[in-house]
C-alpha positions as CSV (number, residue, x, y, z in Angstrom):
1,M,21.6,20.0,105.0
2,R,21.9,16.6,103.9
3,I,20.1,14.5,106.2
4,W,19.6,10.8,106.8
5,I,16.9,9.3,108.9
6,D,17.0,5.8,110.2
7,G,13.5,4.9,109.0
8,Y,13.6,1.0,110.3
9,E,10.8,1.4,112.7
10,A,8.7,3.5,111.0
11,N,8.3,1.2,107.9
12,V,6.1,-1.5,109.8
13,E,2.4,-2.1,109.0
14,Q,1.1,-2.3,112.9
15,R,2.5,1.1,114.7
16,L,2.7,1.6,118.2
17,G,4.6,3.7,120.6
18,S,8.1,4.5,119.2
19,S,7.1,3.2,115.6
20,Q,4.0,5.3,115.6
21,V,6.4,8.4,116.5
22,A,9.0,7.6,113.8
23,Y,6.2,7.0,111.2
24,E,4.7,10.6,112.0
25,L,8.0,12.6,112.1
26,L,8.7,11.2,108.6
27,R,5.4,12.3,107.4
28,H,5.4,15.7,108.9
29,L,9.1,16.2,108.3
30,E,8.4,15.7,104.5
31,E,5.4,18.0,104.7
32,N,7.2,20.9,106.6
33,D,10.5,20.8,104.9
34,Q,10.8,21.1,101.3
35,I,14.6,22.8,101.7
36,N,16.6,20.3,103.0
37,D,17.8,16.9,101.4
38,Y,16.6,13.8,103.0
39,T,17.5,10.0,102.6
40,V,15.5,7.5,104.7
41,L,17.2,4.5,105.2
42,L,15.3,1.2,105.6
43,P,15.6,-2.6,105.4
44,N,12.8,-3.1,103.1
45,P,10.9,-1.1,100.5
46,P,8.9,1.9,102.0
47,L,5.0,0.9,102.7
48,E,2.3,2.5,100.5
49,D,1.6,5.2,103.3
50,L,5.0,6.4,103.9
51,P,5.7,9.9,101.9
52,R,6.3,9.5,98.1
53,E,9.9,9.9,96.7
54,R,10.3,13.7,95.5
55,A,13.5,15.9,94.8
56,G,14.9,16.1,98.2
57,W,13.0,13.2,99.5
58,K,14.4,9.5,98.6
59,Y,14.5,6.4,99.9
60,R,17.5,3.7,100.2
61,I,17.3,0.2,101.1
62,L,20.2,-1.4,103.1
63,K,20.9,-4.8,104.2
64,P,21.8,-6.9,106.2
65,E,18.2,-6.1,108.4
66,K,19.4,-8.6,111.2
67,F,22.7,-6.2,112.2
68,W,20.8,-2.7,111.3
69,T,22.8,-0.6,113.3
70,R,26.0,-2.5,113.9
71,I,26.7,-3.4,110.2
72,A,24.1,-1.9,107.7
73,L,23.8,1.6,109.1
74,P,27.9,2.3,109.3
75,L,28.7,0.5,106.2
76,A,26.3,3.0,104.3
77,L,27.9,6.1,106.2
78,Y,31.3,5.3,105.4
79,S,30.9,4.2,101.9
80,A,28.9,7.3,100.9
81,K,30.7,9.4,98.7
82,D,28.5,12.6,99.7
83,K,28.2,12.0,103.3
84,P,25.3,13.6,105.2
85,D,25.5,16.5,107.4
86,I,23.1,14.7,110.0
87,F,22.2,11.2,111.1
88,F,18.8,11.2,112.7
89,S,17.5,8.3,114.6
90,P,13.8,8.6,115.6
91,T,14.1,5.6,118.1
92,H,16.7,4.8,120.8
93,Y,19.8,3.7,118.8
94,I,22.1,5.5,116.9
95,P,24.7,3.6,114.3
96,R,27.6,1.7,116.3
97,F,30.2,3.4,114.3
98,S,30.2,6.6,112.1
99,P,32.5,9.2,110.4
100,A,33.3,11.9,112.9
101,S,31.9,14.6,110.4
102,V,28.4,13.3,110.5
103,K,26.5,14.9,113.5
104,K,24.2,12.4,115.0
105,I,20.8,12.9,116.8
106,V,19.0,10.4,118.7
107,T,15.5,10.2,120.1
108,V,15.2,8.7,123.7
109,F,11.4,8.0,124.8
110,D,12.0,7.0,128.3
111,L,14.1,5.3,130.9
112,S,11.7,2.8,132.6
113,F,14.3,-0.2,131.7
114,L,16.6,1.5,134.2
115,H,13.8,2.0,136.9
116,F,11.8,-1.5,136.3
117,P,14.2,-3.9,134.9
118,E,12.3,-6.7,136.4
119,T,9.4,-5.8,133.8
120,F,11.5,-6.4,130.7
121,L,12.8,-9.5,129.2
122,K,16.3,-10.1,129.5
123,K,17.5,-10.0,126.1
124,D,15.3,-6.8,125.8
125,L,16.9,-5.2,128.9
126,Y,20.9,-5.8,127.9
127,K,20.1,-3.9,124.6
128,L,18.0,-1.0,126.0
129,K,20.7,-0.5,128.9
130,N,23.9,-0.9,127.0
131,W,22.8,0.4,123.4
132,T,20.8,3.3,124.8
133,K,24.1,4.3,126.9
134,F,26.2,4.3,123.8
135,S,23.5,6.2,121.8
136,V,23.2,9.2,124.7
137,E,27.1,9.4,125.2
138,N,28.0,9.3,121.5
139,A,25.2,11.5,120.1
140,D,25.9,15.3,119.6
141,Y,22.2,16.0,120.6
142,I,19.4,14.4,122.1
143,I,15.7,14.5,121.4
144,T,13.0,13.3,123.8
145,I,9.2,13.4,124.5
146,S,8.6,15.1,127.9
147,Q,10.2,17.4,130.3
148,F,10.1,14.3,132.7
149,S,12.3,12.3,130.4
150,K,14.6,15.1,129.8
151,E,15.1,15.6,133.6
152,D,15.4,11.7,133.9
153,I,18.1,11.5,131.3
154,C,20.1,14.3,132.5
155,K,20.1,12.8,136.0
156,E,20.7,9.3,135.0
157,Y,23.4,9.7,132.2
158,K,24.8,13.4,133.5
159,V,23.8,14.9,130.2
160,P,23.7,18.8,130.3
161,K,20.5,19.9,129.9
162,E,21.6,22.1,126.8
163,K,22.1,19.0,125.1
164,I,18.5,18.0,125.1
165,T,15.4,19.2,123.4
166,V,11.6,18.3,124.3
167,A,9.5,17.6,121.3
168,Y,6.1,16.4,122.4
169,P,4.3,13.6,120.2
170,G,1.1,14.2,118.7
171,Y,-2.0,12.6,117.4
172,D,-4.2,12.2,114.6
173,R,-6.6,15.1,114.5
174,E,-9.2,13.9,111.8
175,Q,-9.3,10.4,113.5
176,F,-9.5,11.3,117.2
177,R,-12.1,13.9,117.8
178,I,-15.7,14.3,118.9
179,Q,-17.7,11.5,117.1
180,N,-21.3,12.4,116.0
181,S,-22.5,9.2,114.8
182,E,-23.9,6.9,117.3
183,F,-24.8,4.3,114.8
184,R,-21.0,3.6,114.0
185,I,-20.4,3.8,117.7
186,K,-23.1,1.0,118.2
187,T,-21.7,-0.9,115.3
188,V,-18.3,-1.1,116.7
189,K,-19.4,-2.1,120.0
190,K,-21.4,-5.1,118.5
191,K,-18.5,-5.7,116.3
192,Y,-16.3,-6.4,119.4
193,K,-19.4,-7.7,121.5
194,I,-19.2,-5.3,124.0
195,E,-22.9,-5.2,125.6
196,S,-22.9,-2.5,128.5
197,N,-21.2,0.5,129.5
198,Y,-17.3,0.3,129.7
199,I,-14.1,2.0,130.5
200,I,-11.3,1.4,128.2
201,Y,-7.2,0.9,128.3
202,I,-5.0,1.3,125.1
203,G,-1.5,0.3,125.0
204,T,0.8,-2.9,125.2
205,L,0.3,-5.7,127.4
206,Q,3.3,-5.6,129.8
207,P,3.9,-5.5,133.5
208,R,5.0,-1.6,133.5
209,K,1.3,-0.9,132.5
210,N,0.2,-1.9,135.9
211,L,-3.0,-3.8,134.6
212,I,-3.0,-6.6,137.3
213,R,-3.8,-3.7,139.8
214,L,-6.2,-2.1,137.4
215,I,-7.9,-5.3,137.1
216,E,-8.1,-5.8,140.9
217,A,-9.5,-2.3,141.2
218,F,-12.2,-3.0,138.5
219,A,-13.2,-6.1,140.2
220,R,-14.5,-4.3,143.3
221,T,-16.8,-2.1,141.2
222,E,-20.4,-2.8,139.8
223,D,-21.2,-5.7,137.6
224,Q,-23.0,-3.2,135.0
225,I,-19.7,-2.0,133.5
226,Q,-17.0,-3.7,131.7
227,L,-13.2,-3.2,131.2
228,V,-12.0,-3.1,127.7
229,I,-8.2,-3.8,127.3
230,V,-6.8,-3.0,123.8
231,G,-3.3,-4.3,123.2
232,K,-1.2,-7.0,121.4
233,T,-1.2,-10.3,122.8
234,E,0.3,-13.8,122.0
235,G,0.9,-14.2,118.2
236,E,0.5,-10.7,117.2
237,G,4.1,-9.5,117.4
238,K,6.7,-8.4,119.9
239,E,4.9,-5.6,121.5
240,G,3.2,-7.3,124.2
241,W,5.6,-9.2,126.8
242,M,5.1,-11.0,130.1
243,Y,1.5,-10.8,130.0
244,E,0.5,-14.4,130.7
245,E,-0.6,-13.3,134.6
246,I,-2.5,-10.4,132.9
247,L,-4.5,-12.4,131.0
248,K,-5.2,-15.0,133.8
249,T,-6.1,-12.3,136.4
250,P,-9.9,-11.9,135.4
251,Q,-10.3,-15.4,135.8
252,S,-8.7,-15.6,139.1
253,L,-11.2,-12.9,140.2
254,G,-14.2,-14.4,139.1
255,I,-14.9,-11.2,136.7
256,E,-13.5,-13.0,133.3
257,N,-17.1,-12.0,131.8
258,R,-16.5,-8.4,132.5
259,V,-13.0,-8.0,131.1
260,K,-12.7,-8.2,127.3
261,F,-9.0,-8.5,125.9
262,L,-9.8,-7.1,122.3
263,G,-5.8,-7.5,121.1
264,F,-4.6,-5.3,118.3
265,V,-7.4,-2.7,116.7
266,P,-7.2,-1.3,113.6
267,I,-7.0,2.6,113.5
268,K,-10.4,2.7,112.0
269,N,-12.2,1.2,114.8
270,L,-10.0,2.8,117.5
271,P,-11.6,6.4,117.8
272,L,-15.1,4.7,117.7
273,L,-14.3,2.5,120.6
274,L,-12.6,5.5,122.6
275,A,-16.2,7.5,121.8
276,G,-18.1,4.8,123.3
277,A,-16.3,4.6,126.6
278,Q,-17.3,6.1,129.8
279,A,-13.6,6.9,130.4
280,F,-10.1,6.0,129.3
281,I,-7.7,4.7,132.1
282,L,-3.8,4.4,132.1
283,P,-2.6,3.7,135.9
284,S,0.9,3.3,134.4
285,L,3.9,2.8,136.6
286,W,5.9,4.8,134.1
287,E,5.6,6.4,130.9
288,G,7.7,8.8,128.6
289,F,4.3,10.5,127.2
290,G,1.4,8.5,126.4
291,I,-0.1,8.9,123.0
292,P,-3.3,7.5,123.9
293,V,-4.1,9.7,126.5
294,V,-3.9,12.6,124.4
295,E,-5.9,10.5,121.7
296,A,-8.8,10.1,124.3
297,M,-8.6,13.7,125.8
298,A,-9.1,14.8,122.0
299,S,-12.1,12.5,121.5
300,G,-13.9,14.2,124.6
301,V,-13.2,10.9,127.0
302,P,-12.4,11.8,130.4
303,V,-9.2,10.3,131.3
304,V,-7.7,8.5,134.4
305,V,-3.9,8.4,134.8
306,S,-1.2,7.9,137.2
307,N,0.4,10.7,139.1
308,V,3.7,9.5,138.4
309,S,6.4,10.1,135.5
310,S,5.2,12.2,132.6
311,L,1.6,12.0,132.8
312,P,0.5,14.7,135.2
313,E,2.9,16.7,132.7
314,V,0.6,15.3,129.7
315,V,-2.7,15.7,131.4
316,G,-2.5,18.8,133.2
317,K,-5.8,19.5,135.3
318,A,-8.0,17.7,132.4
319,G,-8.0,14.1,134.2
320,L,-8.2,12.3,137.4
321,L,-4.7,11.3,138.9
322,V,-4.1,8.5,141.0
323,D,-1.5,6.5,142.8
324,P,-0.7,3.5,140.6
325,Y,0.4,1.5,143.7
326,S,-3.0,2.1,145.2
327,V,-5.6,-0.2,144.2
328,D,-8.2,1.8,146.5
329,Q,-7.4,4.8,144.4
330,I,-7.8,3.1,141.2
331,E,-11.2,1.5,142.4
332,Q,-12.3,5.2,143.7
333,A,-11.5,6.9,140.6
334,I,-13.5,4.1,138.4
335,R,-16.6,4.7,140.5
336,I,-16.2,8.1,140.1
337,V,-16.0,8.5,136.2
338,T,-18.7,6.0,135.8
339,T,-21.3,7.6,138.2
340,D,-20.4,11.6,138.4
341,N,-21.7,12.9,135.2
342,K,-21.1,16.5,136.0
343,L,-17.6,15.8,136.6
344,C,-16.9,13.6,133.7
345,Q,-18.5,16.6,131.5
346,K,-15.8,19.2,133.0
347,Y,-12.8,16.6,132.2
348,S,-14.3,16.1,129.0
349,K,-14.2,19.8,128.0
350,A,-10.8,20.3,129.6
351,G,-9.4,17.4,127.9
352,I,-10.1,18.3,124.2
353,I,-8.6,21.7,125.3
354,Q,-5.7,20.1,126.6
355,A,-5.0,17.9,123.5
356,R,-4.8,20.7,121.2
357,K,-1.3,21.5,122.9
358,F,0.0,18.4,121.0
359,S,0.4,17.9,117.3
360,W,2.7,16.3,115.0
361,S,3.4,19.1,113.0
362,K,4.6,20.8,116.1
363,M,6.9,18.0,116.9
364,A,8.3,17.9,113.4
365,R,9.0,21.7,113.5
366,S,10.8,21.1,117.2
367,V,12.9,18.3,115.3
368,L,13.8,20.7,112.6
369,K,15.0,23.3,114.8
370,V,17.4,20.9,116.4
371,F,18.8,20.1,112.9
372,E,19.4,23.6,112.2
373,K,20.9,24.2,116.0
374,V,23.5,21.2,115.5
375,T,24.7,22.1,112.0
376,L,25.2,25.6,113.1
377,K,27.9,24.4,116.0
378,V,31.3,25.2,115.4
C-alpha cells in the first residue's frame, strides 16, 4: 500500500494530546511496518526525533502552511503522479478536497466541543464543529481512542459502528514506571520549589478540565499538602485557553501558597514529579481518553478521576471515581488519597496492572489493521 500521513501536528516540539498521539503513531507505524510505502506530509522539515528516512518511509514538505487542509494537502493529492491508496489523518481533519480513488481515514478523539461549546473559543469552536463534521461524513473510515468516543460519534453523526475502530493510545514505558531514586525525586521537587506532600494534575488549563472545582475542593483540605498543576499557561502556546479565572481562584480562596502552577514541564522531569506525588487527580467534565491518567497508573501513583465520559473505561477498578460536579466528592477523594495508605497501596498496584493494557505499539497495530481493511473493501 502507498500511504500518505498528515504529519502536521506530530512535527512540534512540545507535544500534548493530539500532537502526542500523532507523533507516537508515526514512530510506531515506522517501527512496526517495513512492508508498506509511507510518505509523511509536513509544513516544515522533520524534527530530529521523528523516524529517519529509509526505503518505504519518506517526508515531503508542502506549502502553504496556513491553508494546510484546504490548499496544501488537496494540491499535493491531485498533482501526484502516483496517488496514494490511503490518506491517513491522525488528527480531526481530512483534506477539504481529494481524488475519489484515495481512501481517507480520519482520527476523531472526542466530541467535547458539541457537549461543552461554552468552554471553547469561538474561532476554535467553529472549526471543530464544521471541519469535524465534514471529516466524519467524507472519510471512508474513522479511528477513535475509546469505546465511549465511538458510541458518541455514532450517536451524534449517525455513523454505523462498523465504520469506526477503537485504537487506545499508549504511554512511554521507559519513562513512566516505578522510580527507584529518591534523590532524583527530591531534586526535581526542589527545582520546582515543592516543599511538602502534594497531589498533582497534568493537562491543559481549560474550563473542561474542571480545575476551579478541584481548587475549591482542595481549599477545604489540610494545610500540610499542596496542589501541583502542570499545564501550559499564557505565552507558552495555544494549548491552554480561557484559563484566567483558574489562575485567580487560589488567591480568591486564600490558598495561593498551597497551589503551584508549574506551566509546561519537560518530559525528563514529569515522571519524577508524578512519582513524588501522593496521588494524581483529573476531575475532567469530558475526556476522549486521558493519557496522563495511564502515565500516573504506570508510575504506581493512585488516581482520582471523574465518573464520566471515557475515564471509567480507562481506569477500570484501579482508581477512585468522583462526580466532577460535586465539590464534596472531590474533597472527600483528596482526603482519602492523602490519608488512607492501605487503600492507596491497593490502587497503586491495581493501576500498574491496568496501565499495561495500553501501548503505542498496540495502537499502531490497530491502525495498520484499519489500513488493510479499507484497501480490501471493493
